[in-house]
C-alpha positions in Angstrom: 12.5 50.2 -79.2 13.1 47.0 -81.3 15.8 44.7 -80.0 18.1 42.4 -81.9 19.2 38.9 -80.7 21.8 36.7 -82.4 21.2 33.0 -81.7 23.9 30.3 -82.4 22.4 26.7 -82.0 24.8 24.4 -83.8 23.1 21.1 -83.1 19.7 19.6 -83.5 19.1 19.2 -79.9 20.0 22.8 -79.1 17.7 23.9 -82.1 14.8 22.0 -80.4 15.5 23.1 -76.9 15.9 26.8 -77.5 13.0 27.3 -80.0 10.3 27.4 -77.3 12.3 30.1 -75.6 12.5 32.2 -78.7 8.9 31.6 -79.3 8.1 33.0 -75.9 10.2 36.0 -76.4 8.6 36.8 -79.6 5.1 36.4 -78.3 5.9 39.1 -75.8 7.9 41.2 -78.2 6.9 40.6 -81.8 9.1 43.3 -83.1 12.2 42.0 -81.9 14.7 40.7 -84.5 16.1 37.1 -83.9 18.7 35.7 -86.4 21.6 33.4 -86.7 22.2 29.6 -86.7 19.5 27.2 -86.1 17.2 24.4 -87.6 13.7 23.6 -88.3 12.5 24.3 -84.9 13.9 27.8 -84.9 12.8 28.4 -88.5 9.3 27.7 -87.4 9.5 30.5 -84.8 10.2 33.0 -87.6 13.9 33.4 -86.8 16.1 34.3 -89.8 18.4 31.3 -90.4 21.8 32.2 -91.8 23.3 28.8 -91.5 21.4 25.5 -91.0 22.0 23.3 -88.1 22.4 20.2 -90.5 25.5 21.7 -91.8 27.0 22.4 -88.4 26.4 19.2 -86.4 29.4 16.9 -86.4 30.7 14.5 -83.7 34.3 13.9 -82.9 37.8 15.6 -83.4 38.6 13.8 -86.6 35.2 14.8 -88.2 35.7 18.6 -87.1 39.2 18.6 -88.4 37.9 17.4 -91.9 35.5 20.3 -92.1 37.7 23.0 -90.4 37.6 25.3 -93.6 33.9 25.4 -93.5 33.5 26.1 -89.8 36.2 28.9 -90.0 34.1 30.6 -92.9 30.9 30.4 -91.0 32.6 31.8 -87.7 34.2 34.7 -89.6 31.1 35.5 -91.4 29.1 35.5 -88.1 31.7 37.8 -86.5 31.5 40.1 -89.4 27.6 40.3 -89.2 27.7 40.8 -85.5 30.0 43.8 -85.9 27.7 45.3 -88.6 24.3 44.7 -86.9 25.5 45.1 -83.2 22.8 42.8 -81.5 21.7 43.7 -78.0 22.8 40.2 -76.9 24.1 36.9 -78.3 22.4 33.8 -77.2 24.8 30.8 -77.5 23.3 27.3 -77.1 25.7 24.4 -76.0 27.9 23.7 -79.0 31.2 24.5 -77.0 33.9 24.1 -79.7 32.4 26.9 -81.7 30.4 28.9 -79.2 33.0 29.4 -76.4 35.3 30.9 -79.2 32.4 33.0 -80.4 31.6 34.2 -76.8 35.1 35.6 -76.6 34.7 37.6 -79.8 31.3 39.0 -78.7 32.8 39.9 -75.4 35.7 41.8 -77.0 33.2 43.7 -79.0 31.2 44.7 -75.8 28.1 42.7 -76.8 26.3 40.8 -73.9 26.7 37.1 -74.0 24.0 34.7 -72.7 24.8 31.1 -72.7 22.1 28.5 -72.5 22.7 24.9 -71.8 26.1 24.9 -70.3 28.9 22.9 -72.2 30.0 20.0 -70.1 33.1 21.8 -69.1 32.9 20.3 -65.5 33.3 16.8 -67.2 35.9 17.5 -69.9 37.6 20.8 -69.6 37.5 22.5 -66.1 40.1 24.9 -67.3 37.6 26.5 -69.6 35.3 27.5 -66.6 37.5 30.5 -65.8 37.3 31.7 -69.4 33.6 31.3 -69.5 33.4 33.5 -66.4 35.5 36.1 -68.4 33.5 36.0 -71.6 29.9 35.2 -70.6 27.4 37.5 -68.8 24.8 35.1 -68.0 24.8 31.3 -67.9 21.6 29.6 -67.9 21.9 26.0 -66.9 19.4 22.9 -67.3 21.1 20.8 -64.5 20.8 21.9 -60.8 24.3 20.7 -59.9 25.9 23.1 -62.5 25.1 26.1 -60.2 27.3 24.7 -57.6 30.1 23.9 -60.1 30.4 27.6 -61.0 29.9 29.0 -57.5 33.5 30.3 -57.1 34.0 31.8 -60.5 31.9 35.0 -60.3 29.7 34.1 -63.2 26.1 34.8 -62.9 24.4 31.4 -63.2 20.6 30.5 -63.0 19.1 27.1 -63.0 16.0 27.3 -65.3 15.0 23.7 -65.5 15.3 21.1 -68.0 13.5 21.6 -71.4 12.5 18.0 -71.7 10.6 17.8 -68.5 7.5 19.7 -69.8 7.7 18.0 -73.3 7.8 14.5 -71.8 5.0 15.2 -69.3 2.9 16.2 -72.1 3.8 13.1 -74.1 3.0 10.9 -71.1 -0.7 12.1 -71.0 -1.3 12.6 -74.8 -3.3 10.1 -76.8 -1.3 7.2 -78.0 -0.1 7.4 -81.6 -0.4 4.3 -83.9 3.3 3.4 -84.7 4.6 1.0 -87.3 5.9 -1.7 -84.8 6.5 -4.9 -86.6 4.5 -7.9 -85.3 5.6 -9.1 -81.9 4.6 -8.7 -78.2 7.9 -7.3 -76.7 8.6 -3.8 -78.0 12.2 -2.6 -77.9 13.1 1.0 -78.9 16.4 1.8 -80.6 17.7 5.4 -80.4 21.0 5.4 -82.4 21.5 9.3 -82.2 20.9 12.3 -84.3 24.3 12.6 -86.2 25.6 10.9 -89.3 28.7 9.7 -87.2 26.5 8.2 -84.5 24.5 6.3 -87.1 27.6 5.0 -88.6 29.3 3.8 -85.4 26.6 3.0 -83.0 23.6 1.8 -85.0 25.4 -1.4 -86.4 26.2 -2.7 -83.1 22.7 -2.0 -81.8 21.3 -4.0 -84.8 23.6 -6.8 -84.0 22.5 -6.7 -80.3 18.9 -6.8 -81.5 19.6 -9.9 -83.7 20.9 -11.7 -80.5 18.0 -10.5 -78.4 15.6 -11.8 -80.9 17.2 -15.2 -80.9 16.8 -15.4 -77.2 13.4 -13.6 -77.0 11.4 -14.5 -80.3 8.7 -12.2 -79.2 10.9 -9.1 -79.4 10.1 -6.5 -82.2 12.2 -3.3 -82.7 11.4 0.3 -83.8 14.2 2.9 -84.5 13.3 6.4 -83.6 14.8 8.9 -86.1 14.7 12.5 -85.2 14.5 13.8 -88.8 13.8 12.6 -92.4 17.6 13.0 -93.1 18.5 10.6 -90.2 15.8 8.2 -91.2 17.2 8.1 -94.7 20.8 7.4 -93.3 19.4 4.5 -91.2 17.5 2.6 -94.0 20.6 1.2 -95.8 21.9 -0.4 -92.5 18.6 -2.5 -92.3 19.4 -4.3 -95.6 22.0 -6.5 -93.6 19.1 -7.6 -91.2 16.3 -8.6 -93.3 15.1 -11.2 -91.0 15.0 -8.9 -88.0 11.5 -7.4 -87.2 12.6 -3.7 -87.4 11.1 -0.5 -88.7 12.0 3.2 -88.8 9.7 6.1 -87.6 10.5 9.8 -87.9 9.7 12.5 -85.2 7.9 10.2 -82.7 10.7 9.5 -80.2 8.6 10.0 -77.1 5.8 7.9 -78.4 8.2 5.1 -79.2 9.7 5.3 -75.8 6.2 5.3 -74.2 5.2 2.2 -76.0 8.5 0.2 -75.5 9.3 -2.3 -72.9 13.0 -1.1 -72.9 15.4 0.9 -75.1 19.0 0.9 -76.4 20.0 4.6 -76.4 23.0 6.4 -77.7 24.7 8.4 -75.0 23.7 12.0 -74.8 20.5 14.1 -74.4 18.4 11.1 -75.4 19.2 9.3 -72.2 17.5 12.2 -70.3 14.5 11.9 -72.6 14.3 8.2 -72.1 14.5 8.5 -68.4 11.8 11.1 -68.2 9.6 8.8 -70.4 10.4 6.1 -67.7 11.7 3.7 -70.1 14.5 1.3 -68.9 17.5 1.5 -71.0 21.1 0.7 -71.7 23.5 3.4 -72.8 25.7 2.9 -75.8 28.6 5.0 -77.1 31.1 4.6 -79.9 33.2 7.1 -81.8 36.5 7.3 -83.7 39.2 5.6 -81.8 41.3 8.8 -81.7 38.5 10.9 -80.5 37.7 8.2 -77.6 41.5 8.1 -76.7 41.6 11.8 -76.2 38.2 12.0 -74.4 39.1 9.2 -72.1 42.1 11.2 -70.8 40.1 14.3 -70.3 36.8 13.3 -68.7 36.4 14.1 -65.1 33.1 12.4 -64.3 32.5 8.8 -63.4 29.8 8.1 -66.1 29.3 9.1 -69.7 25.5 8.7 -69.8 23.8 12.0 -68.7 21.0 10.0 -66.9 23.7 8.3 -64.7 25.4 11.7 -63.9 22.0 13.2 -62.9 21.2 10.2 -60.8 24.8 10.3 -59.3 25.1 6.5 -59.8 25.2 3.9 -62.4 21.5 3.6 -62.9 21.6 2.5 -66.5 24.3 0.1 -67.7 26.9 1.7 -70.1 28.5 0.0 -73.1 31.3 2.2 -74.3 33.6 1.8 -77.2 35.2 -1.8 -77.2 32.7 -2.7 -74.4 29.8 -2.1 -76.8 29.6 -5.8 -77.6 26.3 -7.2 -79.1 26.2 -10.3 -76.7 26.7 -8.3 -73.6 24.3 -5.6 -74.7 21.7 -8.2 -75.5 22.1 -9.9 -72.0 21.6 -6.6 -70.3 18.4 -5.9 -72.3 17.0 -9.3 -71.2 17.2 -8.1 -67.7 15.3 -5.0 -68.5 12.6 -6.8 -70.5 11.8 -9.5 -67.9 10.4 -8.7 -64.5 13.6 -8.8 -62.7 15.1 -6.9 -59.8 17.3 -5.0 -62.2 14.1 -3.7 -64.1 12.4 -2.8 -60.8 15.4 -0.9 -59.5 15.9 1.0 -62.7 12.2 2.1 -62.9 12.4 3.3 -59.4 15.5 5.4 -60.1 14.1 6.8 -63.4 11.0 8.1 -61.5 13.3 10.3 -59.5 15.0 11.9 -62.4 12.2 14.4 -63.3 12.2 15.7 -59.5 15.9 16.6 -59.9 15.5 18.4 -63.2 13.3 21.4 -62.2 10.0 23.0 -62.9 8.0 22.1 -66.0 7.9 25.7 -67.4 11.6 25.9 -68.1 11.1 27.6 -71.4 9.1 30.5 -69.9 11.7 30.8 -67.0 14.5 31.2 -69.5 12.7 33.5 -71.7 11.9 35.9 -68.8 15.6 36.0 -67.9 16.8 36.5 -71.4 14.1 39.3 -72.0 15.4 41.0 -69.0 18.9 40.8 -70.2 18.0 42.3 -73.7 16.1 45.1 -72.0 19.1 46.0 -70.0 21.0 46.6 -73.3 24.5 46.2 -74.3 27.4 45.7 -71.6 
């Protein structure tokens, strides 16, 4: 009997991480219908994309409020379609502001809710954990400590491994790619993020830090890793103010950029895990709207913002957050990672342990097997 799965992946990273799972499901069950919200990666699996991730991905409270009407229309339309099509399950991928509310609506309608990539409720909103236990039938987590976090909630939680472990291991052994590094012997990667707001707020300070680093280390050359053509187009205008800086942009080659770089400046988020798994020393940078940061600072319940540091359970990689994201300080920290220093040696040793903490390399197959079983069980 044909099954139906509604997927909601509202961010580029979620789209990329869940696509191998959907692909694995469809290899085993080619007649199953998969539809919902996603991007290019899910589109390549054959999933029916109702709303594109590029229209859904925003960062910060202010930016969400500006587009509230759009998100409300999308939400209501998906609820209506869910009621009409009655999928066997809903697969929600991270994206908590939207997906936790959607989980509630699916649960109310008796539709099984599977949540992949746990929202960081353990960091920001522990009060949401009880609601997740009420609305979610099965939580698939990518960090091992998250199983322990939910142990007293009654929610079924399985650690499936981090999706980037397999991807980065393949990248580390793949043939090197010829990248457009400007002339220079010391290669520095720049990862400013995958959202417009990140480019607007984080890239300028990274470029200023690059200018100062270049003054102190004339051999430095810079390559900005853009996850998509759209983000690459957003980056280009910022380079006009740095015509003397040896910097270029490359699209879709983040892991190769990190593999070839001596060190990296990385926007806080999933990219810090990717950089760690590629064993590239880094500093972590984060800037957002002042109001968003003000609220977030009062809600956060973890000692670090960079996920690499949370997984390491220590300040492995220096963090430059909001007002502390000063170009001079960032450049000084990068110097320590470029030279053969105790700081560089200690960080490399710490990065080598990250992969071991993040589980088996076949995370997509593990997740697909569990989701397939959930679908075959039918509706709750």
